[in-house]
C-alpha positions in Angstrom: 2.8 -12.3 -23.0 4.7 -11.3 -19.9 3.8 -12.9 -16.6 3.5 -11.3 -13.2 3.0 -12.7 -9.7 1.5 -10.4 -7.1 1.5 -11.1 -3.4 -1.2 -9.2 -1.4 -3.5 -9.3 -4.4 -6.6 -8.8 -2.3 -5.5 -5.4 -1.0 -6.3 -2.1 -2.7 -2.9 -2.0 -4.4 -3.1 -5.6 -5.6 -6.5 -5.0 -7.2 -5.4 -1.8 -9.0 -2.1 -3.3 -10.1 -3.8 -6.4 -11.4 -6.2 -4.3 -13.5 -3.2 -2.3 -14.8 -1.2 -5.3 -15.8 -4.2 -7.1 -17.4 -4.8 -4.0 -19.5 -1.2 -4.1 -20.6 -1.6 -7.8 -21.8 0.1 -9.5 -18.8 -0.7 -13.0 -17.6 -1.4 -12.2 -14.0 -1.1 -14.5 -11.0 -2.0 -13.7 -7.5 -0.9 -15.3 -4.2 -3.7 -15.6 -1.7 -3.5 -16.8 1.9 -5.9 -19.3 3.2 -8.8 -21.2 1.5 -11.4 -19.1 3.4 -10.0 -15.7 2.6 -12.9 -13.2 3.0 -11.8 -11.3 -0.1 -11.6 -14.3 -2.4 -15.0 -13.7 -4.0 -14.1 -10.0 -4.6 -11.0 -11.0 -6.5 -13.0 -13.5 -8.6 -15.6 -10.8 -9.3 -13.3 -8.0 -10.2 -10.4 -10.0 -11.8 -11.8 -13.2 -13.4 -8.7 -13.5 -15.6 -6.3 -13.6 -12.7 -5.0 -17.1 -11.7 -4.8 -17.5 -7.9 -2.4 -19.6 -6.0 -2.6 -20.5 -2.3 0.5 -19.5 -0.4 2.0 -17.6 2.6 4.9 -15.3 2.9 6.1 -17.2 5.9 6.2 -20.5 4.0 8.9 -20.7 1.4 7.8 -24.0 -0.1 4.4 -22.4 -1.0 6.2 -19.4 -2.6 8.5 -21.7 -4.7 5.4 -23.7 -5.9 3.7 -20.4 -6.9 6.8 -19.3 -8.8 7.1 -22.6 -10.6 3.5 -22.5 -11.8 3.3 -18.8 -12.7 6.9 -18.5 -14.2 6.8 -14.8 -13.7 8.9 -12.2 -15.4 7.9 -9.8 -12.6 7.1 -10.3 -8.9 5.3 -7.6 -7.0 5.6 -8.2 -3.2 2.7 -6.2 -1.8 1.7 -8.7 0.9 2.0 -7.5 4.5 0.2 -6.9 7.7 -0.4 -3.3 6.8 -2.5 -1.8 9.5 0.0 0.2 11.6 -2.1 0.3 14.8 -2.4 -3.5 14.7 1.4 -3.8 14.7 1.8 -2.7 18.3 -0.7 -5.4 19.4 0.9 -8.1 17.3 4.5 -7.0 16.9 5.9 -10.6 16.4 3.4 -11.6 13.7 4.0 -8.2 11.9 7.7 -8.9 12.0 7.3 -12.4 10.6 5.0 -11.4 7.7 5.9 -7.8 6.9 9.7 -8.1 7.6 10.9 -11.6 7.4 8.3 -12.4 4.7 10.3 -10.1 2.3 13.4 -12.1 2.9 11.5 -15.4 2.3 10.1 -14.0 -1.0 13.5 -12.7 -2.1 15.2 -16.0 -1.4 12.4 -17.9 -3.2 12.8 -15.7 -6.3 16.6 -16.0 -6.2 16.4 -19.8 -6.1 13.8 -19.9 -8.8 15.8 -17.6 -11.1 18.9 -19.9 -10.8 21.9 -18.8 -12.8 20.3 -15.6 -14.0 19.2 -13.8 -10.8 18.1 -10.7 -12.7 15.8 -12.6 -15.0 12.9 -12.2 -12.6 12.3 -8.5 -11.7 11.3 -7.9 -8.1 9.3 -5.1 -6.6 9.2 -4.5 -2.8 6.4 -2.3 -1.3 8.4 -0.1 1.1 6.6 2.6 3.1 6.8 6.2 4.2 6.3 4.8 7.7 10.0 3.9 7.6 10.8 7.6 8.0 8.8 7.8 11.3 10.5 10.5 13.4 11.4 12.4 10.3 15.0 13.7 10.1 14.4 16.1 7.1 11.5 17.6 5.3 10.5 16.6 2.6 11.6 13.0 2.8 13.6 11.6 -0.1 15.4 8.3 -0.9 18.5 9.4 1.1 16.6 10.5 4.2 17.7 8.6 7.4 15.1 6.0 8.4 13.7 6.3 12.0 10.6 4.1 12.2 8.1 4.7 15.0 6.0 1.5 15.0 6.7 -2.3 14.7 5.2 -2.0 11.2 7.7 0.6 10.3 10.6 -1.4 11.7 9.5 -4.5 9.8 9.3 -2.4 6.6 12.8 -1.1 7.1 14.1 -4.7 7.4 12.4 -5.6 4.1 13.7 -2.5 2.4 17.3 -3.0 3.3 17.1 -6.8 2.6 15.9 -5.9 -0.9 18.9 -3.6 -1.4 21.1 -6.3 0.0 19.9 -8.9 -2.5 20.3 -6.5 -5.3 23.9 -5.7 -4.3 24.8 -9.3 -3.3 23.3 -11.3 -6.0 22.7 -8.9 -8.9 18.9 -9.3 -8.7 16.8 -6.7 -10.4 15.1 -5.7 -7.1 13.5 -2.3 -6.6 11.7 -0.7 -3.7 9.0 1.8 -3.9 8.9 4.0 -0.8 5.2 4.8 -1.2 3.6 7.6 0.9 0.0 7.2 2.0 -2.2 6.2 -0.9 -5.9 5.8 -0.6 -9.0 4.8 -2.6 -12.6 3.5 -2.3 -10.9 0.1 -2.0 -9.0 1.0 1.2 -10.0 -1.1 4.2 -12.5 0.5 6.7 -10.0 0.2 9.5 -7.8 2.9 7.9 -8.6 6.5 9.0 -9.3 7.8 5.5 -11.9 5.2 4.7 -13.3 5.3 8.3 -14.0 9.0 7.6 -15.4 8.6 4.1 -17.7 5.8 5.2 -18.8 7.7 8.3 -19.5 10.9 6.4 -21.7 8.9 3.9 -23.6 7.2 6.7 -24.1 10.5 8.6 -25.4 12.2 5.5 -27.9 9.4 4.9 -29.0 9.4 8.6 -27.5 6.0 9.3 -24.9 7.1 11.8 -24.7 9.9 14.4 -20.9 10.5 14.7 -17.4 9.1 14.2 -14.7 8.6 16.8 -11.1 9.3 15.8 -7.6 9.8 17.3 -5.1 12.6 16.5 -6.7 15.1 14.2 -3.5 17.1 13.7 -1.3 14.4 12.2 -0.3 15.2 8.7 0.2 12.9 5.7 1.1 13.0 2.0 -2.0 11.4 0.5 -2.3 10.2 -3.1 -4.5 7.9 -5.1 -3.6 4.2 -5.1 -4.4 3.9 -8.8 -1.7 6.4 -9.6 0.8 4.7 -7.3 0.6 1.2 -8.9 1.6 2.8 -12.2 4.8 3.8 -10.5 5.4 0.2 -9.4 5.2 -1.0 -12.9 7.4 1.7 -14.3 10.1 0.8 -11.8 10.3 -2.8 -13.1 10.6 -1.5 -16.7 13.9 0.2 -16.0 17.2 -1.3 -17.1 18.7 -0.8 -13.6 16.9 -1.5 -10.4 16.7 1.3 -7.8 14.6 2.7 -5.0 12.1 5.5 -5.5 10.0 7.8 -3.3 6.4 7.9 -4.6 4.4 10.9 -3.2 2.4 14.0 -4.1 4.7 16.5 -2.4 1.7 17.9 -0.5 0.8 17.4 3.2 -2.7 17.5 4.7 -4.0 17.0 8.2 -6.9 14.8 9.3 -8.8 18.0 10.0 -8.4 19.0 6.3 -9.6 15.6 5.2 -12.7 16.0 7.5 -13.3 19.5 6.1 -13.4 18.4 2.5 -15.3 15.2 3.2 -18.1 16.9 5.1 -18.3 19.8 2.8 -18.8 17.4 -0.1 -22.1 16.3 1.5 -23.2 19.8 2.4 -22.0 19.9 6.0 -19.8 22.9 6.8 -19.4 22.5 10.5 -18.5 19.0 11.5 -17.5 19.5 15.1 -20.6 17.9 16.6 -20.1 14.8 14.4 -16.5 14.0 15.3 -15.3 12.7 18.7 -11.8 12.0 19.9 -10.7 9.0 22.0 -7.2 8.4 23.4 -7.6 4.7 22.4 -7.0 5.7 18.8 -3.8 7.6 19.5 -0.5 5.9 18.6 2.0 5.0 21.3 4.6 6.8 19.2 3.1 9.2 16.7 4.4 10.1 13.2 3.4 13.7 13.0 4.4 14.9 9.5 5.1 13.0 6.3 5.7 14.7 3.0 7.6 13.1 0.1 9.9 14.4 -2.6 9.2 12.3 -5.7 11.7 14.3 -7.9 13.7 11.1 -8.7 10.5 9.2 -9.8 9.5 12.1 -12.0 12.9 12.4 -13.7 13.7 8.7 -14.0 10.3 7.1 -14.3 8.4 10.0 -15.8 5.8 9.5 -13.1 3.5 12.2 -11.6 0.3 11.9 -9.6 -2.9 12.6 -11.6 -5.5 12.8 -8.8 -5.5 15.8 -6.4 -6.3 15.6 -2.7 -9.8 17.1 -2.9 -10.6 14.8 -5.9 -9.4 11.8 -3.8 -11.6 12.7 -0.8 -14.6 13.3 -3.0 -14.0 10.0 -4.9 -14.0 8.1 -1.6 -17.1 9.8 -0.2 -19.0 9.3 -3.4 -18.2 5.6 -3.5 -19.3 5.1 0.1 -22.5 7.1 -0.5 -23.3 4.7 -3.4 -22.4 1.7 -1.4 -24.5 2.7 1.6 -27.5 3.5 -0.7 -27.2 0.0 -2.2 -27.1 -1.5 1.2 -23.5 -2.8 1.1 
């Protein structure tokens, strides 16, 4: 039975990845930060077979302890402060966790692996936010990185540190440059879930409107459940590498609103949506669209959920949750 250690197991990717690995017969371990983590009960409920270990990406000793106990064949580093807007308000903390935390995890894995650095396969969750002020469209693995947020800058550091450890020590370390991926498990602070939750509440008469920022920014949105499959496939390759994971389609916030409101029978949403400059980014990323040709050719990976299906899935889940009083 192979063993895997997942940091960031309480996030949407961590939950989907854990389910995938458990279905494949893995012994799954998760790193969880703090004894009062608000998502601890959710992990216990959804993933009773996962063994949890307390640790922190800024504390190497806790990472080494988790590695010794779990003895993983694969490490998936999904842990990060991942809300982009928050990173401007807390740039130093974002840097420590999302950037330097990658280095701490890589070094812990390297020390744990000892004389055989490639014996533990490592996955780093890189991000399309690294492209920022995009230098070519679509974006691929060779596209120049030009991050436009402290979060993006921290992700670039972690991305290049992963490459450096692969080239310097021979570690089997891969990065997945994942474009936006959503699900009903996405946190309500993210715009897609903010919209799906608001649309459900508006439909049910529980809310009058929703306030958003830039409605014209465009993203390449996929389903998180599809994207964790790509993570696993990367670590099954004989040679570690970096891969863009994306749908190859771009959609605006307005398109997301169109589909979400139409799904509940509302064709004209103008009176339900307000804009506020407070939700505008200091430096906006206007257009992201990925070229996942390499992932398709090398990993045999393709997305299975379309954009309209993703939006409908999220709205339906929030309708059910609101009706149940969650």
